[in-house]
N, C-alpha and C positions, 0 to 999 in steps of 0.2 A: 567471737562473734556468739550470740545468744541463738539458739534453734530457731525462735520466732525470726530474728534478723535472717539466717541462714536460709528458711523456707520461704522469708519475702525474697531474698536476692535468687534462689531459683525461680519463683513464679515470674520475675521481673527480667532473666533471661531468655525465659520458655517464652513471655509475650514478645519479649524484643525479636526473637529467633521465627515466631510465628508470623508478625508483621513483616519482617522480611521478606519471608514465604511468599506471603501475599501477595506484596509488590512486586518479587518478580513475576508470579503467575500472571497478574493483571498487566505490567507494562515492559517485560522481556519479549521482542518481535519471536522469539523461538520456541517458549516456552508451551509447553502442551498439557500443564497443570490441570486446566480449568476448564481443557477438553480440546479434541482434536482442530488443527487450522492447518490449511497448506502454509509448508515453506517454502518447498522447491524439490527440484526429482533427483535421478542418481546418477545421471547423466553429465559428468563433468563440462561437457560440450556444448550443452545446452544452456541458453541463455534468455530469461523472461524481463524485456522492459516494458517497466510499468509507471504511468506517472499518474499522481494524486494532485486533487483539489482545482480540477478544471472543470468545464471550459474555460477558456481565459483568453481575452483578446489579443491577436497579435502572435503569441506564443503559441497555443493549441494550434492555429492556425500553419505557423512555420515550421510546427513539429511536425505535421501533417506533411509537408512538403519533400522533411528530408525522412521521413519513413518510405514514402511513394517512391524518391528517387532509389532508395537502397530496395527498396521491392520487401521490406520487414514489416510485419504486425506488433502490434504491441496492446500493452494492457491499459484501459483509463476506467479510473475508480474517480466519478466523478459526483459532486456535491448538487444535492438537486434543486437549491436558490437559485445556482449559477447555471441549471439546464434548462431552468423556465425565464431566464433570461439571454439565453445565447442559444437557443433552441436549432439555427442553423448550422450554427459549430456542430454541436453532438449529432447533427441528423450525416452531416460531412463525416464526423470519426465512422459513423457506423455504415456508412456506405462505402466507404473506403475498405471495411473486410476488419476492423479493428476488437477487440472484446472489449465490451464496456461492463463497468461493475458497480454497484452502490458504496457511494462512501458519505453518507448521512445524507439530510437534508441541510441540517447549519453546521456541523461540525462541531459536536461538542463531545466531551469527553465523556463518553459512555458508561464508562467501569463506574461513577460517581452519580450516574442519571437514574431515577428511579426505571420501574419495570415498563410504565406505561410511557413514559417520555421515549425509551428504547425503541419502543416498537412504533410510536408514531414518527419517530427518527427515519427507520427502515422502510416502513409502510410508505408514507409520503414520497421517499426519494426515489422508492422503486416505482409507482405511479407514475411519477415525472416521469423519471426515466422511458418508462414503458409507451405512454402516451404521448414521448415524443418519435422515439424511434420503432415503434409498432411490434418490438418483440421482448420477449419474456426477460429480465435481468436474474441471473444466479449467481453471482458473484459479489462478495463483499470482505470490505474493508474498512475495519473503525478506525476514526480520526487517532493517529498516535500510538495505533496499535493497542488501545486500552482496553482493557474486558475485563468481565466477569463472570461466572459462569449463566447469570441471564442472558447477557449479552449472546452468547453463542447459542442457547436454547430459543432463544425468540428469531434469530437469522436461521436456525434450523426449522423452526415452524414456518418460516416465510418460503421456505423452500430455497435458501441462501446460503455457499458456502463460504467460511470466514478463510481468507487469504492474509498471511503477513509477509514476512521477507527474510533474506540473509545480508543483504548490503544497503546500506543508507548511507550515502556520499554526504548527506548535508548540507543541497544545494540550494536550501530556502536561507542559508546563510549569505553575506556577503563575501562570494567568494566568485573566482573566475571560471573558466571553461574548462581552463586546463585541468586545473585542479582538483573539479568536479571529475573529469575524466580520469585522474592519477588516481584518487580515490575510489574510484569505483572498477579499475583496472587491477587495482593489486587486492580488492576483494574478489574479485574471478579466480584470480588466481591461487588465493588464500582456499575457494570454494573447491578447486579443480583439484588443488595436493590432497583434498580430505576428501575426493571423488562424489562432488556433490554439482547439483546443477547452481546456477546462482539468480535468485530475483530480486531484481532490483530497484527499488522506487528512487525516484526524480519526480520532480513536480514542474507541470506547467502551467499549476496555478496558487492562489494560498489563500489560507483563509479569513485573511484582513480583507477580500473584496476583489472585485474584478479590477483587471491591469495590472495585474501582482507582476515585478520585472524577471520573468522567467527565460528571458532569451540565452545569456549563460549555459543553462540546462538545456536548451535547442542547440546550442553548438558543440557542447559538451557530447550529446547522440548523434551528431554527424561526426566527430571526432572518432569515435568510438567505433560505430558503422564502418567507417573506414580502414580505422585499424585492424578489423577481421575482414575485411574485403578478400583478401586473400587465403583465407586460413577456410578452405570449403569444409572443416568438421567443425566448424563450428554452425552450430544453430540457433537462431533467435524465433522465439516460442510464446504464447499467450499461456497464461496460467492454468487454461482448461484441459490444458496435453498433461497435467501432473493430478486429475484426479481420476 
């Protein structure tokens, strides 16, 4: 191989490695390479139930009933365009004492958007939620967890703390409540062995529109809470307890 070929190979390898690093930083839920994000706390007995993509007819309402029966507070990252259409559900979430966060206005992949679009998505979602519940929004989760430095910078400028996760059961797929629960429990055990709290992403809605079939996620929540009913050392928390 000639010197030119060697140099070209080295450049290609470096470019490939750099691209891999950037992709990891943009899409890995627990990466801090682009800036600090909340993952979870250090108490292995603390669990945060978080729900993305709502509000959503039936699923969110039944989920609120499950959480109320178990005296449990959760964190809801809401899509602004659904908040506009289902204000009564959003007010019920707030009235029950749950924490509400920003999940953008329309659920785009923010890492690939212009700075102007990122700011618009976050600003409009904030305004929509705040007009609905009459309280400020302080937490934000990027759709798909996708971000780049501009996403985090703009979020901080708007007073939003970015939140990611360390358990993703994949409940948007066609799996039943038992499978969702089993995946979640395995994730909690893994985190406990590593002396970490658990930050679980479940879904009460979906980016495809209102009426998404999320009742298995609601049932999985009920099973999970029942599983820990006799474990007083386990505490369900909202993500603001880790700031």
